[in-house]
ZAMARGU-4260 file (C-alpha; in steps of 0.2 Angstrom, whole numbers, plus 5000, padded with zeros to 4 digits):
<rodrens>
0) 5638/5313/5463 | 5621/5314/5455 | 5627/5303/5442 | 5635/5290/5453 | 5617/5290/5463
5) 5609/5287/5446 | 5619/5272/5440 | 5617/5265/5457 | 5598/5267/5456 | 5597/5259/5440
10) 5609/5244/5444 | 5598/5241/5460 | 5582/5242/5449 | 5589/5229/5437 | 5594/5219/5451
15) 5577/5218/5459 | 5570/5214/5442 | 5581/5201/5440 | 5578/5192/5457 | 5559/5196/5455
20) 5559/5187/5437 | 5571/5172/5442 | 5562/5169/5460 | 5555/5152/5463 | 5536/5152/5462
25) 5525/5146/5476 | 5524/5128/5477 | 5505/5131/5478 | 5501/5141/5464 | 5496/5126/5453
30) 5484/5117/5465 | 5477/5133/5471 | 5473/5139/5452 | 5467/5121/5447 | 5454/5125/5464
35) 5449/5141/5458 | 5445/5133/5441 | 5434/5120/5448 | 5425/5131/5460 | 5422/5145/5446
40) 5415/5131/5437 | 5401/5129/5448 | 5398/5144/5456 | 5400/5156/5441 | 5403/5175/5444
45) 5399/5179/5461 | 5402/5181/5480 | 5410/5168/5492 | 5413/5169/5511 | 5429/5159/5511
50) 5436/5148/5526 | 5451/5136/5525 | 5453/5122/5537 | 5470/5114/5538 | 5471/5095/5544
55) 5485/5091/5533 | 5504/5091/5537 | 5505/5109/5529 | 5512/5121/5541 | 5501/5133/5548
60) 5512/5147/5544 | 5510/5144/5525 | 5491/5144/5527 | 5489/5166/5524 | 5498/5162/5507
65) 5488/5149/5500 | 5473/5159/5505 | 5481/5174/5498 | 5484/5163/5480 | 5465/5157/5481
70) 5457/5175/5484 | 5466/5180/5468 | 5463/5165/5459 | 5445/5165/5462 | 5446/5184/5459
75) 5453/5183/5441 | 5439/5171/5438 | 5425/5182/5442 | 5424/5176/5461 | 5427/5188/5474
80) 5427/5185/5492 | 5416/5192/5505 | 5410/5193/5523 | 5392/5198/5518 | 5380/5185/5526
85) 5371/5184/5509 | 5387/5178/5501 | 5389/5160/5497 | 5398/5148/5508 | 5416/5143/5500
90) 5422/5131/5515 | 5439/5123/5509 | 5448/5108/5518 | 5466/5104/5516 | 5469/5086/5519
95) 5478/5071/5514 | 5482/5053/5515 | 5496/5041/5515 | 5498/5044/5495 | 5495/5061/5492
100) 5485/5078/5497 | 5466/5082/5494 | 5461/5100/5495 | 5443/5099/5495 | 5430/5114/5492
105) 5411/5112/5498 | 5402/5125/5490 | 5386/5130/5500 | 5373/5140/5488 | 5356/5142/5499
110) 5350/5121/5503 | 5362/5114/5490 | 5381/5110/5493 | 5391/5104/5479 | 5411/5098/5481
115) 5426/5101/5471 | 5442/5093/5474 | 5461/5093/5468 | 5475/5082/5470 | 5491/5090/5477
120) 5509/5082/5475 | 5513/5078/5493 | 5532/5077/5490 | 5531/5097/5490 | 5533/5096/5509
125) 5541/5083/5520 | 5531/5087/5538 | 5524/5074/5548 | 5514/5062/5541 | 5496/5064/5544
130) 5496/5046/5552 | 5502/5052/5567 | 5492/5066/5572 | 5483/5052/5582 | 5486/5039/5593
135) 5474/5024/5597 | 5476/5014/5613 | 5464/5000/5618 | 5460/4993/5637 | 5452/4977/5639
140) 5436/4979/5649 | 5431/4962/5651 | 5439/4946/5646 | 5428/4929/5646 | 5434/4917/5662
145) 5440/4901/5658 | 5422/4894/5664 | 5412/4901/5651 | 5425/4902/5635 | 5412/4898/5622
150) 5399/4911/5625 | 5399/4922/5610 | 5397/4941/5614 | 5385/4952/5603 | 5386/4969/5612
155) 5391/4975/5629 | 5384/4989/5639 | 5393/4998/5655 | 5383/5008/5667 | 5389/5013/5686
160) 5398/4996/5692 | 5388/4985/5681 | 5391/4976/5664 | 5379/4967/5654 | 5383/4957/5640
165) 5374/4951/5627 | 5374/4933/5620 | 5365/4923/5606 | 5357/4913/5620 | 5355/4926/5633
170) 5360/4940/5643 | 5376/4939/5658 | 5374/4954/5670 | 5390/4958/5681 | 5396/4968/5695
175) 5411/4975/5699 | 5421/4968/5714 | 5440/4972/5720 | 5443/4956/5711 | 5435/4962/5696
180) 5418/4957/5687 | 5409/4944/5696 | 5392/4936/5686 | 5377/4940/5695 | 5364/4934/5685
185) 5361/4924/5668 | 5346/4926/5658 | 5342/4915/5644 | 5331/4918/5629 | 5318/4906/5624
190) 5324/4889/5619 | 5314/4891/5602 | 5322/4909/5597 | 5334/4904/5585 | 5346/4917/5577
195) 5354/4918/5560 | 5372/4916/5556 | 5384/4929/5561 | 5367/4938/5570 | 5368/4955/5577
200) 5363/4962/5594 | 5361/4979/5603 | 5360/4985/5622 | 5353/5001/5629 | 5350/5009/5645
205) 5337/5013/5650 | 5328/5022/5667 | 5327/5005/5677 | 5338/4994/5669 | 5341/4989/5650
210) 5333/4985/5635 | 5341/4973/5622 | 5337/4970/5605 | 5342/4955/5595 | 5335/4947/5578
215) 5315/4945/5581 | 5315/4947/5599 | 5315/4963/5612 | 5319/4961/5631 | 5318/4972/5645
220) 5331/4969/5659 | 5328/4975/5677 | 5331/4973/5694 | 5320/4959/5703 | 5307/4966/5714
225) 5311/4956/5729 | 5326/4954/5738 | 5321/4936/5739 | 5320/4933/5723 | 5331/4918/5714
230) 5341/4931/5705 | 5344/4949/5707 | 5339/4952/5690 | 5324/4948/5679 | 5318/4949/5662
235) 5305/4950/5650 | 5307/4944/5631 | 5294/4946/5616 | 5294/4943/5599 | 5297/4959/5590
240) 5301/4967/5573 | 5302/4984/5580 | 5317/4996/5573 | 5332/4997/5584 | 5340/5013/5590
245) 5355/5017/5579 | 5360/5033/5585 | 5363/5035/5603 | 5376/5045/5614 | 5381/5064/5615
250) 5386/5065/5597 | 5369/5062/5592 | 5360/5070/5606 | 5369/5086/5601 | 5364/5086/5584
255) 5344/5084/5585 | 5338/5097/5571 | 5338/5080/5560 | 5331/5069/5572 | 5346/5061/5573
260) 5345/5057/5592 | 5328/5045/5591 | 5335/5036/5573 | 5330/5020/5572 | 5332/5006/5559
265) 5321/4989/5554 | 5333/4974/5554 | 5332/4959/5542 | 5328/4945/5555 | 5332/4931/5543
270) 5349/4939/5539 | 5362/4948/5546 | 5360/4966/5542 | 5346/4981/5542 | 5334/4984/5529
275) 5338/5000/5525 | 5321/5009/5530 | 5325/5020/5545 | 5313/5031/5555 | 5311/5046/5555
280) 5314/5047/5537 | 5329/5054/5530 | 5323/5059/5514 | 5332/5047/5504 | 5332/5027/5502
285) 5346/5019/5510 | 5354/5002/5504 | 5354/4988/5516 | 5368/4990/5528 | 5377/4983/5541
290) 5383/4997/5552 | 5378/5016/5553 | 5386/5029/5564 | 5380/5049/5565 | 5394/5059/5561
295) 5393/5078/5564 | 5396/5090/5549 | 5397/5107/5548 | 5388/5111/5531 | 5372/5099/5537
300) 5376/5099/5558 | 5374/5081/5557 | 5375/5066/5544 | 5374/5048/5544 | 5388/5037/5538
305) 5382/5019/5534 | 5391/5004/5527 | 5381/4993/5514 | 5380/4975/5512 | 5390/4978/5495
310) 5404/4985/5504 | 5400/5003/5500 | 5402/5017/5511 | 5390/5031/5508 | 5387/5047/5518
315) 5367/5054/5520 | 5368/5073/5520 | 5355/5085/5516 | 5344/5073/5508 | 5358/5065/5496
320) 5367/5048/5497 | 5385/5050/5492 | 5399/5038/5491 | 5414/5041/5502 | 5431/5036/5493
325) 5446/5029/5503 | 5435/5016/5513 | 5441/5001/5503 | 5451/4993/5517 | 5436/4994/5529
330) 5427/4980/5537 | 5410/4981/5541 | 5410/4990/5558 | 5415/5007/5563 | 5409/5020/5576
335) 5411/5038/5579 | 5424/5044/5591 | 5423/5061/5601 | 5443/5062/5604 | 5443/5082/5602
340) 5459/5080/5590 | 5460/5085/5573 | 5441/5089/5566 | 5435/5084/5585 | 5427/5069/5579
345) 5434/5053/5570 | 5426/5038/5563 | 5436/5023/5569 | 5434/5007/5556 | 5440/4990/5558
350) 5450/4981/5544 | 5443/4972/5530 | 5441/4953/5529 | 5440/4940/5542 | 5459/4942/5549
355) 5465/4932/5565 | 5474/4947/5569 | 5462/4962/5564 | 5465/4982/5567 | 5457/4998/5571
360) 5461/5016/5564 | 5456/5031/5565 | 5449/5042/5551 | 5445/5060/5546 | 5429/5065/5535
365) 5432/5082/5529 | 5421/5078/5513 | 5418/5063/5504 | 5437/5054/5507 | 5441/5046/5522
370) 5459/5053/5526 | 5468/5041/5540 | 5470/5051/5555 | 5481/5037/5565 | 5492/5022/5563
375) 5483/5005/5564 | 5480/4998/5581 | 5482/4978/5583 | 5466/4970/5590 | 5476/4953/5593
380) 5459/4944/5586 | 5445/4948/5574 | 5434/4963/5579 | 5415/4955/5576 | 5407/4971/5584
385) 5411/4989/5585 | 5400/5003/5594 | 5404/5022/5603 | 5402/5022/5621 | 5387/5032/5630
390) 5401/5045/5633 | 5407/5048/5615 | 5424/5048/5620 | 5428/5031/5617 | 5423/5017/5607
395) 5420/4997/5613 | 5425/4982/5602 | 5420/4964/5604 | 5437/4953/5597 | 5436/4934/5595
400) 5451/4928/5599 | 5460/4911/5596 | 5476/4902/5599 | 5475/4894/5584 | 5468/4882/5571
405) 5457/4870/5579 | 5458/4880/5596 | 5443/4886/5605 | 5437/4902/5604 | 5435/4915/5619
410) 5430/4933/5618 | 5436/4949/5626 | 5429/4968/5625 | 5441/4981/5624 | 5438/5000/5627
415) 5448/5010/5612 | 5453/5029/5616 | 5462/5043/5606 | 5477/5054/5611 | 5483/5069/5600
420) 5502/5070/5595
</rodrens>
């Protein structure tokens, strides 16, 4: 009896050892070890508080196993995980694009943040593609009526039942009626004021009305003081080289520690871009840029994304200017959208080039790579301007449309929102 039990026990042990030896290794062992190598090379021996954020198609059921591997690999390299407040911070983001996965580690030591990245074979899992996690939708806010087909639109601002359109030649004020938008006033700029080619503009709401910025000119638009006035709206314009506000809306207002809510930039009135000089200073010299957007970041509370005139997209964070990869297909316009999907806030970017049929796409920015978070949204025209709506929950786009070669141009303003899949 004892002999039979002993033989069975030995056989069971042999089978167990054989199964253990031939078990298929975890597909995450190699990337976890590689990332641990990168982290240890930067951090050296010590303690770190580890967090993992998954914005990839990896199943949430697999995250504990990945975390376990990272903890073991880091410990083998002298880095132990700790909940102590004095520990260094180690934020790991599991992300991906259409071609591959990217695991990004943000290593925070005091006021310094460094980044390590490891590319991971996408074929390890065949889960839902990241570009289906968010769906973009558009709705036409304004389409130019036939009697004003050639007035190009630089910017639009909607407040209560009013819509203001900024044109190179002046400002149109519309009110909402049961039949749609009806123009109340058209306020013309001085005939002596000329703009550069492809000029930009900006409108912002004020307590009594609106403020308008165009190159070399600043205007205030307010209700006319008397009911008997020829127009219900009046405007005053003056030559101005004052900086333009570039951080507006709740995304900026919620992140005031770096002065983001009051950030302004100087515009080159003789060209069509910002000079790179901003106020208050961000502690780093910015290149000349076409567009900029405040973007929330866990490591610094808020950062600024800028699109340089050289086509390079860079992130200003903690007094450093660093390039963002994965933006080769971006056009000159982008804006932040607080969708509540994925990481909460995405960047909506136009496509590159002067396409007759442009598109917009949502991107996540977990570290220093833009990861597609939606399929492209066709805009049925060329996007000429893009900015975040005051509520932060949508972006507005000016679209230039042509029926074909030699046809007259028309403009419309579209609102783009996002829903989570």
